[in-house]
FIDO-858507 format. One record per residue (C-alpha): residue in three letters; residue number from 1; y, x, z. Coordinates in Angstrom, 2 decimals, decimal comma. Layout:
REM FIDO-858507
VONU residuo num      py      px      pz
VONU     Ala NUM       Y       X       Z
...
END
This chain:
REM FIDO-858507
VONU residuo num      py      px      pz
VONU     Met   1   -1,20  -20,81  -76,29
VONU     Leu   2   -3,90  -20,77  -73,59
VONU     Ala   3   -4,91  -17,27  -74,65
VONU     Arg   4   -1,34  -16,01  -74,21
VONU     Gln   5   -1,06  -17,59  -70,73
VONU     Ser   6   -4,38  -16,04  -69,68
VONU     Leu   7   -3,40  -12,60  -70,98
VONU     Gly   8   -0,07  -12,95  -69,17
VONU     Arg   9   -1,83  -13,61  -65,88
VONU     Ile  10   -4,02  -10,54  -66,44
VONU     Ala  11   -0,94   -8,38  -67,09
VONU     Asn  12    0,81   -9,65  -63,93
VONU     Ala  13   -2,24   -8,69  -61,83
VONU     Ser  14   -2,09   -5,06  -62,97
VONU     Val  15   -1,95   -3,71  -59,38
VONU     Leu  16   -5,22   -4,14  -57,54
VONU     Gly  17   -4,68   -5,92  -54,26
VONU     Ala  18   -1,15   -7,12  -54,99
VONU     Ala  19   -0,07  -10,13  -52,96
VONU     Pro  20    0,02  -13,46  -54,83
VONU     Ala  21    3,37  -14,56  -56,22
VONU     Gly  22    5,44  -16,34  -53,60
VONU     Ala  23    3,27  -15,12  -50,70
VONU     Arg  24    5,15  -13,98  -47,61
VONU     Asn  25    4,11  -11,76  -44,68
VONU     Met  26    0,80  -10,94  -46,37
VONU     Ala  27   -0,31   -7,33  -46,07
VONU     Thr  28   -1,28   -5,84  -49,41
VONU     Leu  29   -4,29   -3,62  -49,82
VONU     Arg  30   -2,04   -0,59  -50,10
VONU     Glu  31   -0,40   -1,39  -46,74
VONU     Ile  32   -3,77   -1,91  -45,06
VONU     Glu  33   -5,04    1,34  -46,55
VONU     Met  34   -2,02    3,27  -45,24
VONU     Arg  35   -2,45    1,73  -41,80
VONU     Leu  36   -6,14    2,62  -41,80
VONU     Lys  37   -5,28    6,23  -42,57
VONU     Ser  38   -2,69    6,29  -39,77
VONU     Val  39   -5,08    4,84  -37,18
VONU     Arg  40   -7,84    7,27  -38,21
VONU     Asn  41   -5,43   10,19  -37,70
VONU     Ile  42   -4,50    8,84  -34,26
VONU     Glu  43   -8,18    8,51  -33,37
VONU     Lys  44   -8,76   12,16  -34,27
VONU     Ile  45   -5,87   13,21  -32,02
VONU     Thr  46   -6,99   11,11  -29,05
VONU     Lys  47  -10,56   12,38  -29,35
VONU     Ser  48   -9,32   15,97  -29,41
VONU     Met  49   -7,13   15,35  -26,35
VONU     Lys  50  -10,10   13,78  -24,56
VONU     Val  51  -12,22   16,89  -25,20
VONU     Ile  52   -9,42   19,16  -23,97
VONU     Ala  53   -8,91   17,04  -20,85
VONU     Ser  54  -12,66   17,07  -20,13
VONU     Thr  55  -12,66   20,87  -20,25
VONU     Lys  56   -9,61   21,09  -18,00
VONU     Leu  57  -11,09   18,58  -15,56
VONU     Asn  58  -13,92   20,94  -14,63
VONU     Lys  59  -11,42   23,70  -13,80
VONU     Ala  60   -9,20   21,27  -11,90
VONU     Gln  61  -12,12   20,06   -9,78
VONU     Arg  62  -13,06   23,62   -8,85
VONU     Ala  63   -9,45   24,32   -7,87
VONU     Leu  64   -9,46   21,07   -5,87
VONU     Gln  65  -12,41   22,17   -3,78
VONU     Ala  66  -10,69   25,50   -3,05
VONU     Gly  67   -7,37   23,82   -2,24
VONU     Lys  68   -8,90   21,36    0,22
VONU     Ala  69   -9,53   24,25    2,60
VONU     Tyr  70   -5,77   24,62    3,05
VONU     Gly  71   -5,39   20,97    3,96
VONU     Ile  72   -8,29   21,17    6,42
VONU     Ala  73   -6,65   24,16    8,13
VONU     Asn  74   -3,47   22,13    8,61
VONU     Ser  75   -5,42   19,20   10,05
VONU     Glu  76   -7,11   21,46   12,59
VONU     Leu  77   -3,76   22,90   13,65
VONU     Phe  78   -2,05   19,53   14,05
VONU     Gln  79   -4,97   18,09   16,00
VONU     His  80   -4,43   20,74   18,69
VONU     Ala  81   -0,64   20,34   18,52
VONU     Pro  82    0,07   16,61   18,07
VONU     Ser  83    3,61   15,64   17,17
VONU     Glu  84    5,95   14,38   19,88
VONU     Ser  85    9,00   14,02   17,63
VONU     Thr  86   11,04   10,84   18,12
VONU     Gly  87   13,56   11,40   15,31
VONU     Lys  88   13,88    8,79   12,58
VONU     Arg  89   15,04   10,96    9,70
VONU     Lys  90   11,99   11,63    7,53
VONU     Leu  91   11,70   13,92    4,53
VONU     Phe  92    9,58   12,49    1,69
VONU     Ile  93    8,05   14,91   -0,82
VONU     Val  94    6,70   13,08   -3,87
VONU     Ile  95    4,11   14,95   -5,96
VONU     Ser  96    3,83   14,15   -9,68
VONU     Ser  97    4,14   16,17  -12,91
VONU     Asp  98    6,21   16,57  -16,08
VONU     Lys  99    3,57   15,33  -18,53
VONU     Gly 100    2,74   11,80  -19,63
VONU     Met 101   -0,06   10,05  -21,54
VONU     Cys 102   -2,13    9,73  -18,37
VONU     Gly 103   -1,88    6,05  -17,47
VONU     Gly 104   -0,03    4,88  -14,39
VONU     Ile 105   -0,69    7,92  -12,23
VONU     His 106    3,01    8,72  -11,83
VONU     Ser 107    3,87    5,11  -11,07
VONU     Ser 108    1,29    5,19   -8,28
VONU     Val 109    3,21    7,64   -6,08
VONU     Thr 110    6,54    6,04   -7,06
VONU     Lys 111    5,35    2,61   -5,93
VONU     Ala 112    3,99    4,06   -2,68
VONU     Thr 113    7,39    5,62   -1,93
VONU     Arg 114    9,19    2,42   -2,85
VONU     Arg 115    6,92    0,36   -0,57
VONU     Ala 116    7,61    2,71    2,32
VONU     Phe 117   11,38    2,27    1,92
VONU     Ala 118   11,03   -1,49    1,37
VONU     Glu 119    9,39   -2,12    4,76
VONU     Lys 120   11,59   -4,22    7,01
VONU     Asp 121   10,59   -2,40   10,21
VONU     Ala 122   10,27    1,06    8,71
VONU     Pro 123   10,07    3,75   11,44
VONU     Phe 124   12,63    5,94    9,66
VONU     Asp 125   16,20    5,74    8,39
VONU     Gln 126   16,79    4,22    4,97
VONU     Asp 127   18,92    7,21    3,98
VONU     Ser 128   16,02    9,64    4,52
VONU     Pro 129   15,96   12,42    1,90
VONU     Ile 130   13,45   12,62   -0,97
VONU     Ala 131   12,30   15,75   -2,80
VONU     Val 132   10,44   15,13   -6,06
VONU     Val 133    8,01   17,46   -7,82
VONU     Gly 134    7,76   16,47  -11,49
VONU     Asp 135   10,12   14,85  -13,97
VONU     Lys 136    8,11   11,64  -14,37
VONU     Ser 137    8,48   10,36  -10,81
VONU     Lys 138   12,02   11,74  -10,67
VONU     Ser 139   13,12    9,50  -13,54
VONU     Gln 140   11,42    6,49  -11,94
VONU     Leu 141   12,82    7,06   -8,45
VONU     Ser 142   16,28    7,78   -9,86
VONU     Arg 143   16,50    4,13  -10,88
VONU     Ile 144   15,36    2,82   -7,48
VONU     Leu 145   16,53    5,32   -4,83
VONU     Pro 146   19,12    7,52   -6,57
VONU     Lys 147   21,10    8,32   -3,41
VONU     Asn 148   18,05    9,58   -1,50
VONU     Ile 149   16,97   12,24   -3,99
VONU     Phe 150   18,45   15,59   -2,98
VONU     Leu 151   16,07   18,04   -4,65
VONU     Ala 152   13,83   17,95   -7,75
VONU     Phe 153   11,37   20,46   -9,19
VONU     Asn 154    9,82   20,73  -12,65
VONU     Gln 155    7,63   23,16  -14,59
VONU     Ile 156    5,35   23,36  -11,54
VONU     Gly 157    1,64   23,13  -12,13
VONU     Arg 158    1,81   23,19  -15,93
VONU     Asp 159   -1,66   24,64  -15,62
VONU     Ile 160   -3,62   24,65  -12,36
VONU     Pro 161   -1,12   24,84   -9,46
VONU     Thr 162   -1,14   28,01   -7,38
VONU     Phe 163   -0,21   28,70   -3,78
VONU     Ala 164    2,84   30,59   -5,09
VONU     Asp 165    4,10   27,33   -6,62
VONU     Ala 166    3,70   25,51   -3,31
VONU     Ala 167    5,30   28,37   -1,37
VONU     Gly 168    8,28   28,34   -3,74
VONU     Val 169    8,80   24,61   -3,21
VONU     Ala 170    8,53   24,98    0,57
VONU     Asp 171   10,96   27,90    0,57
VONU     Leu 172   13,59   26,02   -1,44
VONU     Ile 173   13,28   22,98    0,84
VONU     Met 174   13,76   25,16    3,91
VONU     Lys 175   16,79   26,89    2,36
VONU     Ser 176   18,37   23,66    1,13
VONU     Gly 177   19,75   22,90    4,59
VONU     Val 178   18,59   19,26    4,56
VONU     Glu 179   18,10   17,79    8,02
VONU     Tyr 180   14,89   15,92    8,88
VONU     Asp 181   12,70   15,20   11,88
VONU     Ser 182    9,36   14,80   10,13
VONU     Val 183    7,78   15,39    6,70
VONU     Thr 184    5,62   13,04    4,64
VONU     Ile 185    3,98   14,16    1,40
VONU     Val 186    3,16   11,36   -1,08
VONU     Tyr 187    0,49   12,34   -3,59
VONU     Asn 188   -2,50   11,01   -5,55
VONU     Lys 189   -5,84   11,37   -3,79
VONU     Phe 190   -8,82   12,25   -5,99
VONU     Leu 191  -11,71    9,83   -5,37
VONU     Ser 192  -13,89   10,38   -8,44
VONU     Ala 193  -13,60   11,27  -12,11
VONU     Ile 194  -12,55    7,68  -12,88
VONU     Ser 195  -10,55    6,64   -9,82
VONU     Tyr 196   -7,70    7,78   -7,58
VONU     Glu 197   -5,30    6,28   -5,07
VONU     Ser 198   -1,90    7,09   -3,62
VONU     Ala 199   -2,01    8,68   -0,18
VONU     Thr 200    0,30   10,32    2,35
VONU     Val 201   -0,05   13,27    4,69
VONU     Glu 202    2,17   14,14    7,63
VONU     Val 203    3,33   17,72    8,20
VONU     Glu 204    4,72   18,96   11,49
VONU     Thr 205    8,18   20,51   11,62
VONU     Ala 206    9,25   23,55   13,62
VONU     Asn 207   10,86   21,40   16,35
VONU     Ser 208    7,83   19,14   16,75
VONU     Leu 209    5,54   22,16   17,02
VONU     Lys 210    7,83   23,74   19,57
VONU     Glu 211    7,86   20,59   21,70
VONU     Ser 212    4,12   19,93   21,52
VONU     Ala 213    2,03   20,54   24,65
VONU     Gly 214   -0,29   22,91   22,81
VONU     Phe 215    2,54   25,34   22,02
VONU     Lys 216    4,43   24,90   25,29
VONU     Ala 217    1,48   26,41   27,11
VONU     Tyr 218    2,28   29,77   25,53
VONU     Glu 219    5,41   31,89   25,46
VONU     Met 220    6,46   32,41   21,85
VONU     Glu 221    9,63   33,29   20,03
VONU     Asp 222   11,49   30,69   17,98
VONU     Asp 223   10,66   32,43   14,72
VONU     Val 224    6,94   31,90   15,33
VONU     Thr 225    7,08   28,12   15,14
VONU     Lys 226    9,59   28,25   12,30
VONU     Asp 227    7,36   30,52   10,18
VONU     Leu 228    4,27   28,50   11,11
VONU     Ala 229    5,96   25,24   10,09
VONU     Glu 230    6,97   26,71    6,72
VONU     Phe 231    3,47   28,05    6,15
VONU     Ala 232    1,95   24,70    7,15
VONU     Leu 233    4,26   22,92    4,68
VONU     Ala 234    3,22   25,30    1,90
VONU     Asn 235   -0,45   24,72    2,78
VONU     Ala 236   -0,06   20,95    2,66
VONU     Leu 237    1,93   21,11   -0,59
VONU     Tyr 238   -0,71   23,29   -2,24
VONU     Ala 239   -3,52   20,92   -1,22
VONU     Ala 240   -1,50   17,94   -2,55
VONU     Leu 241   -0,59   19,72   -5,80
VONU     Val 242   -4,16   20,65   -6,74
VONU     Glu 243   -5,43   17,18   -5,84
VONU     Gly 244   -2,66   15,51   -7,82
VONU     His 245   -3,37   17,82  -10,77
VONU     Ala 246   -7,06   16,85  -10,73
VONU     Cys 247   -6,08   13,17  -10,69
VONU     Glu 248   -3,70   13,69  -13,59
VONU     Ile 249   -6,30   15,42  -15,78
VONU     Ser 250   -8,90   12,79  -14,91
VONU     Ala 251   -6,47    9,96  -15,73
VONU     Arg 252   -5,49   11,61  -19,03
VONU     Arg 253   -9,14   11,95  -20,01
VONU     Asn 254   -9,77    8,28  -19,25
VONU     Ala 255   -6,59    7,23  -21,08
VONU     Met 256   -7,56    9,20  -24,20
VONU     Asp 257  -11,08    7,76  -24,04
VONU     Asn 258   -9,69    4,22  -23,93
VONU     Ala 259   -7,23    5,03  -26,72
VONU     Ser 260  -10,08    6,35  -28,91
VONU     Lys 261  -12,10    3,18  -28,30
VONU     Asn 262   -9,09    0,99  -29,13
VONU     Ala 263   -8,47    2,98  -32,31
VONU     Gly 264  -12,11    2,51  -33,29
VONU     Asp 265  -11,81   -1,26  -32,82
VONU     Met 266   -8,62   -1,32  -34,90
VONU     Ile 267  -10,31    0,68  -37,65
VONU     Ser 268  -13,21   -1,81  -37,76
VONU     Asn 269  -10,86   -4,80  -37,99
VONU     Leu 270   -8,65   -3,18  -40,63
VONU     Gln 271  -11,65   -2,07  -42,66
VONU     Leu 272  -12,96   -5,65  -42,62
VONU     Lys 273   -9,57   -6,99  -43,78
VONU     Tyr 274   -9,39   -4,33  -46,47
VONU     Asn 275  -12,88   -5,15  -47,79
VONU     Arg 276  -12,15   -8,87  -47,83
VONU     Gly 277   -8,82   -8,38  -49,58
VONU     Arg 278  -10,34   -6,03  -52,16
VONU     Gln 279  -13,18   -8,45  -52,82
VONU     Ala 280  -10,71  -11,33  -53,24
VONU     Ala 281   -8,55   -9,29  -55,62
VONU     Ile 282  -11,54   -8,31  -57,75
VONU     Thr 283  -12,76  -11,92  -57,82
VONU     Asn 284   -9,32  -13,13  -58,96
VONU     Glu 285   -9,25  -10,57  -61,74
VONU     Leu 286  -12,74  -11,51  -62,89
VONU     Val 287  -11,73  -15,19  -62,95
VONU     Asp 288   -8,65  -14,34  -65,05
VONU     Ile 289  -10,71  -12,21  -67,45
VONU     Ile 290  -13,43  -14,86  -67,87
VONU     Thr 291  -10,80  -17,59  -68,34
VONU     Gly 292   -9,02  -15,53  -70,97
VONU     Ala 293  -12,27  -14,71  -72,78
VONU     Ser 294  -13,28  -18,39  -72,78
VONU     Ala 295   -9,89  -19,37  -74,20
VONU     Leu 296  -10,21  -16,79  -76,98
END
């Protein structure tokens, strides 16, 4: 009788690593093994994306250094022609991208825009227009300030942004017919390969340039200030686009690095659980075999 019971227990434990009878919410060895395989595949993907982002980061940093010259040229111009505009309707241009998996870099510019509109004594009208570059910030701002968004751009800067991209954005803004007294570009400022921060830059409009003392000293046609304002906007947009792109690539590299480390930790924990479960299953089978042999 004992021999039959022992042989019955051996037959019931035919699957190595099966959960004990009546056990609930216990992961079997097969489930742990499948999860280990899944996490290892994810680790391979994140490591590959980290290598790709590291390669792109070098190119983005070189483009950033070249693009900063455009922003410096604007600063020099506006220093000699300070703004005297008193209007309160401000145009916000938010710079982000269409791609994700790069941490909270898109939320950074969204929060900066939201804080500007949330100020009690904001020096601009609350119905000021917003133009958004990139689908990520567009979807975020659409939930917070849906009535302010009048123009959105995507597919810009899929690779390294070019001046043609910035000029196209500036041209569409000028042709949109939106009325504004000043322009503020919200973008991510590149600090280092591991850090960034949201920043803003002011761009002079055609009216503010026309009314500034530096331009009043000379006789110029109206088209001169209008063309100069559009060119200055394109310059500022290009500088912001390349800097935001460098921040995005840097953030994606860091995010994939962290994801790879987390996957490695998960693999270590799952491997430990798998080894313990396998050892316990083998021990149980040995006990059943020895008990059955002793009974026989």
